[in-house]
C-alpha angles and dihedrals in degrees: 000000000000125000132176096273102018141050125204126186128189125185142164134183139175135188145165107253123227098180141055124205120239142144136231125201127200137182102222119239120231110268093350111132092183159192095240111191121230121212138199125257091265095045096270109168098202113054135148113233117220106246114256094004097108131098116191119205126189115189088345096306121117115235133211124246122228145083090268094041134055108298146358128216135207103214094190095051094035093231131140122204122188117222121243090249087066104055115205122216137175093262093067127101114210121202121176124187118193148140121249130193109267114180102164089118137007103269125201127195126197126184126181138161150157130217131190124193132192129171095275103010136061130179135172143171127208136184125197125184129180111182136173115218099230094197092057108063115174115181095026126051103207119209123212090258092052092050088052089054091053091048091055095043098068109186094331106114091190088068093051096093131109135192110270101199122108133167113268139176123253120266134164089229096055132084103223136174139207127211115252135167114244104187104317094332125093106221139172115258125188113253136176094181107118091203091066124090097255132204132198105223131188116203123207126204107241101170137275114310091004099094138051100224134070133195103258102170135016108193134166093270099047148301122298120208128202131204116241118193117234119253115225088344094305115122114237100198139067105216134071131193092245139103125221116243120216115216122213112251140197135201125182128178129186118191136187118189137167147161137213125200109183093171139005089259099048132060134167128184135175141188131196124185138181122196133196113194120177113184095190121030091186093063138054091196114113092012091130090088098048098101130062142158135220136179144174138194126200130190131182128186130181105221099174135022122190138079084338119035113211121200127184120205139182134186133188123189131180125186122181113222093245095050114114128193131198092239134007119296099208139040118304092253098040093126092050093046089057100032091242121172114192098320109197109170135080113304131214126179123188122184134172138162152130131276118203113199108202092184109217090004094064130243144284124209131190121190133179119199132188121192125188134179103194106267100337104069140018126174142161129200135193117207128190121180134165150162111212124187126187120170104300097350128093127188123191115189139169126173133172136181121199128192118180142162134182146145091286104039147334122230148184117205123183121183135173135168124181138173129188123193130182124191125204124171105318093333136086136191131185151147141220138209128193127177137172129182114179121174118177117180119200113231093214097055105014087231129125115267127229090259090069113107143141136201140168124200126188123186141178132189141177130192146173133205133025114318090213094051129013115355147139126211128184122192145175132201129190119189131182119196126202119194138175110286122169091340096310136089107253136166110271104169146351130210135201120198129188123187143180123199119182147158102199099173127025122159140119092283108034144023128193122181129174127195126179128172124177121183130179119193114200121194126210093222130057096288117119122252117267111220120183132185126198121179142158132188112189125184125180127179138162129210136198095022093313093311088123123035123190128193127186123185130182115183139170122195142139134229146133131273112240113244 
């Protein structure tokens, strides 16, 4: 609906959904390139990942997929393996966001919106709805009794379980059970006596010391489970004769957003959203927390134009505790950046700062942030970042200081990472320094929490050539880790890493690249050192005007075999 001075767009779309969004988090294992197993939102071990839907983060940085990049993924098995050119160590934090096929119910998605634009003003409204059709279950055939369980469970997933046993006929190829009293408890006992009243029973893993059955035998036909009596009221097993029930869900979000640009130097934009999230469409219990609101306001102002452009900015965000989004609203490591532990109340985040544009010499940015969760948490953080260029020298720097206090803990978190690089002729030389010092003190005990840690990493590198063509780079990293020991931060290990990156041949006919990384982790206690070697030699060539292409790869790596 375009006119001479305005533009208006209207759209709507609907689809049957084959995937559901979720996230898996891992603490990397020293020298273990994978595979790392992805799970469903409810802990399902065997899920199909929607192709191309994943984003893999390591220490908050997004990686690239591919044999010649950082990682590969088996979508059918739900497993991620990191390539040898991206060595994994125990100091890394792995976060993976993805969609997996979830066909418990027919799910329908609708998305519609309208936008209107003028010269200085824009406004739009959008509606998103993702809804399970509760009367069309797919992978589970719910009985009347199971629907009753879901109706009584509300939003509590721990109550969404049902007995799995049902009467079945005897067969040599079945694992069947009979009911038998063990003490005062009626339990399922394996039986191959066809004269018994036999049950087909499915056992679900519920966690150590949370169930009353254990896996006693794993034969070629199937798994046999055995009842173990509790001791002093504490369960001794990890399985139960139950099946989890999946409730149909619904999430709806309506958003209004707009922007106003009165001059070239001034801009203001806003966004307001309302969400409706029902975790169990069978039940009205716990529906009082389904709806929530959120909003944000941004403003930018150019305050100086010249050799150095100076911009001021401010941002205010408010998120009610019951507001739910489709995906995360902040950076992947937002909780770690602020030392947050299960924040549940209303959230407000205020940030402001200055951005200095040095034109060809880079930029410098200062930002102040204040985060509050009602009465449970309050923190402020100062951030300074910059990219400075002078002749043949380049400096990358980022530093932040966090101070926080709350009902759970108070903390001080200092972080800095810096890299300096100097070019001369076809050569370069440089160094890096990274440091973190995080001290979180529990309010209840006045002792440091397990989140407290400290490390320092120093590196140096030298190279020759053109990093986009033929080059060689040698580097060294030394890292010292301090962890919580007997209530104090003490040195626990130290690592030394040596690496070689190179592109020795690169032309229209052939490519030869060599990568080698050796790391040795040394502990302060009696544990043995953990050396690891990752390498890859890759050679590509084509013959007869690309009629024949040859590839040779030699690679060393380490990992674990999925069980």
